[in-house]
C-alpha positions as CSV (number, residue, x, y, z in Angstrom):
1,M,142.4,-58.7,-31.5
2,Y,144.2,-58.0,-34.6
3,V,147.5,-59.5,-33.0
4,F,145.7,-62.7,-32.5
5,L,144.1,-62.7,-35.9
6,S,147.4,-62.0,-37.5
7,Q,148.7,-65.3,-35.7
8,L,145.8,-67.3,-36.8
9,S,146.0,-66.2,-40.4
10,F,149.9,-67.2,-40.1
11,S,148.9,-70.5,-38.6
12,D,146.4,-71.0,-41.6
13,I,148.9,-70.2,-44.2
14,L,151.5,-72.4,-42.8
15,L,149.1,-75.3,-42.3
16,T,147.7,-75.0,-45.9
17,S,151.2,-74.6,-47.5
18,T,152.3,-77.8,-45.8
19,V,149.5,-79.9,-46.6
20,T,147.6,-78.6,-49.7
21,P,150.4,-79.0,-52.6
22,K,150.9,-82.6,-51.7
23,M,147.3,-83.2,-51.5
24,L,146.5,-81.6,-54.9
25,Q,149.2,-83.9,-56.5
26,V,147.7,-87.0,-55.0
27,V,144.3,-85.9,-56.2
28,K,145.6,-85.1,-59.7
29,D,147.8,-88.3,-60.2
30,Q,145.9,-90.6,-57.8
31,E,149.2,-91.2,-56.1
32,G,152.2,-89.2,-55.0
33,I,155.8,-90.0,-54.0
34,I,157.6,-88.3,-50.9
35,N,161.0,-89.4,-49.3
36,V,161.2,-90.0,-45.5
37,T,163.0,-86.8,-44.7
38,D,160.3,-84.7,-46.4
39,C,157.5,-86.8,-44.7
40,L,158.9,-86.2,-41.3
41,V,159.3,-82.3,-42.1
42,Q,155.7,-82.4,-43.2
43,L,154.5,-84.1,-40.1
44,F,156.6,-81.7,-38.0
45,F,155.0,-78.6,-39.4
46,Y,151.6,-80.1,-39.7
47,S,151.6,-81.2,-35.9
48,G,153.2,-78.1,-34.7
49,T,150.5,-75.8,-36.6
50,T,147.6,-77.8,-35.7
51,T,148.5,-77.7,-32.1
52,A,149.3,-74.1,-32.1
53,E,146.1,-73.3,-33.8
54,C,144.1,-75.1,-31.1
55,L,145.7,-73.1,-28.4
56,L,145.4,-69.8,-30.5
57,L,141.7,-70.4,-30.9
58,T,141.5,-70.9,-27.1
59,V,143.3,-67.6,-26.5
60,M,141.1,-65.8,-28.8
61,S,138.0,-67.0,-26.9
62,Y,139.6,-65.7,-23.8
63,D,140.2,-62.4,-25.3
64,R,136.6,-62.2,-26.4
65,Y,135.3,-63.3,-23.0
66,L,137.5,-60.4,-21.3
67,A,136.1,-57.9,-24.0
68,I,132.5,-58.7,-23.2
69,C,132.2,-60.1,-19.8
70,K,134.8,-57.8,-18.1
71,P,135.2,-54.7,-20.1
72,L,136.3,-52.5,-17.4
73,H,139.3,-54.9,-16.6
74,Y,140.0,-55.6,-20.1
75,N,142.8,-53.0,-20.7
76,S,144.6,-53.7,-17.3
77,I,144.6,-57.5,-18.1
78,M,145.1,-57.6,-21.9
79,N,148.2,-55.3,-22.0
80,I,150.6,-55.6,-24.8
81,K,153.1,-57.8,-22.6
82,F,150.5,-60.4,-21.9
83,C,149.1,-60.3,-25.4
84,L,152.5,-61.1,-26.9
85,Y,153.0,-63.8,-24.1
86,L,149.6,-65.5,-25.0
87,T,150.8,-65.4,-28.8
88,L,154.3,-66.8,-28.2
89,W,153.4,-69.7,-26.0
90,P,151.1,-71.7,-28.4
91,W,153.8,-71.7,-31.1
92,L,156.5,-72.9,-28.5
93,I,154.2,-75.7,-27.2
94,G,152.8,-76.6,-30.6
95,F,156.3,-77.3,-32.0
96,M,157.7,-78.8,-28.9
97,V,155.0,-81.4,-29.1
98,A,155.6,-81.9,-32.8
99,L,159.4,-82.2,-32.3
100,V,158.8,-85.1,-29.5
101,L,156.4,-86.9,-32.1
102,V,158.9,-86.7,-34.9
103,L,161.7,-87.9,-32.7
104,F,159.6,-91.0,-31.8
105,V,158.7,-91.8,-35.4
106,Y,162.4,-91.1,-36.5
107,S,163.6,-93.9,-34.2
108,F,161.0,-96.4,-35.7
109,I,162.1,-99.0,-38.3
110,F,160.0,-99.1,-41.6
111,C,159.8,-102.4,-43.2
112,G,157.2,-101.9,-45.9
113,P,155.0,-101.8,-47.8
114,Y,156.1,-98.3,-48.4
115,V,152.5,-97.2,-49.5
116,M,150.8,-94.8,-47.1
117,D,147.1,-94.8,-47.2
118,H,146.6,-91.0,-46.7
119,Y,147.4,-87.7,-48.5
120,L,149.5,-86.4,-45.8
121,C,152.2,-87.7,-43.5
122,D,150.1,-88.0,-40.3
123,L,151.0,-90.0,-37.4
124,A,148.3,-92.8,-37.6
125,P,149.1,-93.8,-41.3
126,L,152.8,-93.7,-40.6
127,L,152.5,-96.0,-37.7
128,Q,150.7,-98.6,-40.2
129,L,154.1,-98.6,-42.1
130,T,156.4,-99.4,-39.2
131,C,157.3,-102.9,-37.7
132,S,158.6,-101.3,-34.4
133,N,156.3,-101.5,-31.2
134,H,154.5,-98.3,-31.1
135,S,152.2,-98.9,-28.2
136,T,154.1,-96.0,-26.1
137,L,153.6,-93.4,-28.7
138,D,149.8,-94.5,-29.1
139,I,149.2,-93.7,-25.4
140,L,151.3,-90.4,-25.6
141,D,149.2,-89.3,-28.7
142,F,146.0,-90.2,-26.8
143,I,147.2,-88.4,-23.7
144,L,148.2,-85.4,-25.5
145,T,144.7,-84.9,-26.8
146,I,143.7,-84.0,-23.2
147,P,145.5,-80.6,-22.7
148,F,145.5,-79.7,-26.5
149,I,142.2,-80.8,-27.7
150,I,139.6,-81.5,-25.1
151,F,140.6,-79.0,-22.5
152,P,140.7,-76.2,-25.1
153,F,137.4,-77.2,-26.4
154,F,135.6,-77.1,-23.0
155,F,137.2,-73.7,-22.2
156,I,136.1,-72.2,-25.4
157,S,132.6,-73.7,-24.7
158,F,132.7,-72.2,-21.2
159,T,133.6,-68.8,-22.5
160,Y,131.1,-68.6,-25.1
161,I,128.4,-69.6,-22.6
162,S,129.4,-66.6,-20.4
163,I,129.4,-64.5,-23.6
164,C,126.0,-65.5,-24.4
165,M,124.6,-65.0,-21.0
166,N,126.0,-61.5,-21.1
167,I,124.7,-60.8,-24.7
168,L,121.2,-61.7,-23.4
169,K,121.5,-58.7,-21.1
170,I,122.0,-56.3,-24.0
171,S,118.7,-54.2,-24.3
172,S,118.9,-53.5,-28.0
173,T,117.4,-56.5,-30.3
174,S,119.6,-55.4,-33.1
175,G,122.8,-55.6,-30.9
176,R,122.0,-59.1,-29.4
177,R,121.2,-60.4,-33.0
178,K,124.5,-59.1,-34.3
179,A,126.4,-60.5,-31.2
180,F,124.8,-63.9,-31.6
181,S,125.5,-63.9,-35.3
182,T,129.2,-63.4,-34.7
183,C,129.2,-66.1,-31.9
184,S,127.4,-68.6,-33.9
185,S,129.7,-68.3,-36.8
186,H,132.9,-68.7,-34.8
187,L,131.1,-71.6,-32.6
188,I,130.6,-73.5,-35.9
189,V,134.2,-73.1,-37.0
190,V,135.5,-74.1,-33.6
191,S,133.2,-77.2,-33.5
192,T,134.0,-78.3,-36.8
193,Y,137.9,-77.8,-36.2
194,Y,137.8,-79.5,-32.7
195,G,135.0,-82.2,-33.8
196,T,137.3,-83.6,-36.5
197,L,140.5,-83.4,-34.5
198,M,138.8,-85.5,-31.7
199,N,137.5,-88.0,-34.3
200,V,140.9,-88.4,-35.8
201,Y,143.2,-88.4,-32.8
202,M,140.9,-89.9,-29.8
203,V,139.8,-93.2,-31.7
204,P,142.5,-95.9,-31.4
205,S,144.1,-96.4,-34.8
206,D,143.3,-100.2,-34.9
207,L,139.8,-99.4,-34.7
208,Y,139.7,-96.4,-37.1
209,S,139.0,-96.5,-40.9
210,Y,141.4,-94.5,-43.0
211,N,138.7,-94.0,-45.5
212,I,137.0,-91.8,-42.9
213,N,140.2,-90.2,-41.7
214,K,140.7,-89.1,-45.4
215,I,137.3,-87.7,-45.5
216,V,137.5,-85.9,-42.2
217,S,141.0,-84.6,-42.5
218,P,140.4,-81.9,-45.2
219,L,137.7,-80.1,-42.8
220,Y,140.4,-78.9,-40.6
221,T,143.3,-78.9,-43.0
222,A,141.5,-76.9,-45.7
223,G,138.0,-76.2,-44.6
224,T,138.8,-74.2,-41.4
225,P,141.6,-72.1,-42.9
226,L,139.0,-71.2,-45.7
227,L,136.3,-70.3,-43.2
228,N,138.4,-68.3,-40.7
229,P,139.0,-65.3,-43.1
230,I,135.2,-65.0,-43.4
231,V,134.3,-65.4,-39.8
232,Y,137.0,-63.5,-38.1
233,S,137.9,-60.6,-41.0
234,L,135.1,-60.3,-43.5
235,R,132.5,-59.9,-40.8
236,N,134.7,-57.3,-39.0
237,Q,133.5,-53.6,-40.1
238,E,136.8,-52.1,-39.7
239,I,138.6,-54.9,-41.9
240,K,135.6,-54.6,-44.4
241,A,136.2,-50.7,-44.8
242,A,139.9,-51.4,-45.1
243,L,139.6,-53.8,-47.7
244,S,137.0,-51.7,-49.6
245,K,139.4,-48.8,-49.5
246,L,142.3,-51.0,-50.9
247,L,140.2,-52.5,-53.8
248,S,138.8,-48.9,-54.4
249,S,142.5,-47.6,-54.5
250,L,143.7,-50.4,-56.7
251,F,140.6,-49.9,-59.2
252,T,141.4,-46.3,-59.5
253,R,145.0,-46.8,-60.4
254,R,144.1,-49.2,-62.9
255,T,141.6,-47.1,-64.5
256,F,144.2,-44.3,-64.6
257,G,146.8,-46.5,-66.0
258,Q,144.5,-47.5,-68.9
259,I,143.6,-43.9,-69.6
260,M,147.3,-42.9,-69.8
261,K,148.1,-45.7,-72.1
262,T,145.1,-44.8,-74.4
263,N,146.2,-41.2,-74.6
264,G,150.0,-42.3,-75.2
């Protein structure tokens, strides 16, 4: 569980570090300037991280499914080798897909106007600036939503339906309430993340309003990374105990340092 949490945290850090600085500049100055190379680099890391996070959320739901629905087989299935395998492939697949998209965009000719109606270098607003035929890339982008958005979403839904059915078998009312609370929080985050991705990437660009895109995109570029630590970490008793111990230690050191300074 902690291996997957560390990968999800790294994914959130990479996503927000890629998107947020430029977004804050655009919000502050009402405009921003970025050269083509930097824009393609942002597109690469943004696309790769978003795809990897979709797959990581799917892997995490499978891990919970095994832990709750098949506890006697969990240790034999989720060994360290298989665990590392499940964390490696989302990153490899995510950035391979991102590289393909960037190579497509790199081959296009941009003929102006060089004003992008967005706060990040996403695929759809970039295609509005090119005078090259991008119908192939539009089809490819739509097809990629099936294995990386639709299938993971339905897989996560299936695992959590199975988890809820097993939770209902728990005799303790407090145990069922605690388990349902954890599942509901996670499902809210997953639904928000996948719902916004489907809304952005499954609607053809010719029919899509970029004002809606700019409103929806922060939900998964900033909103989900903000909620993930609360849902996955601060609701975990072991992590809460470790955080409390760390804060207590820091407070004790600070207090001791102030006493020493006063006495000195």
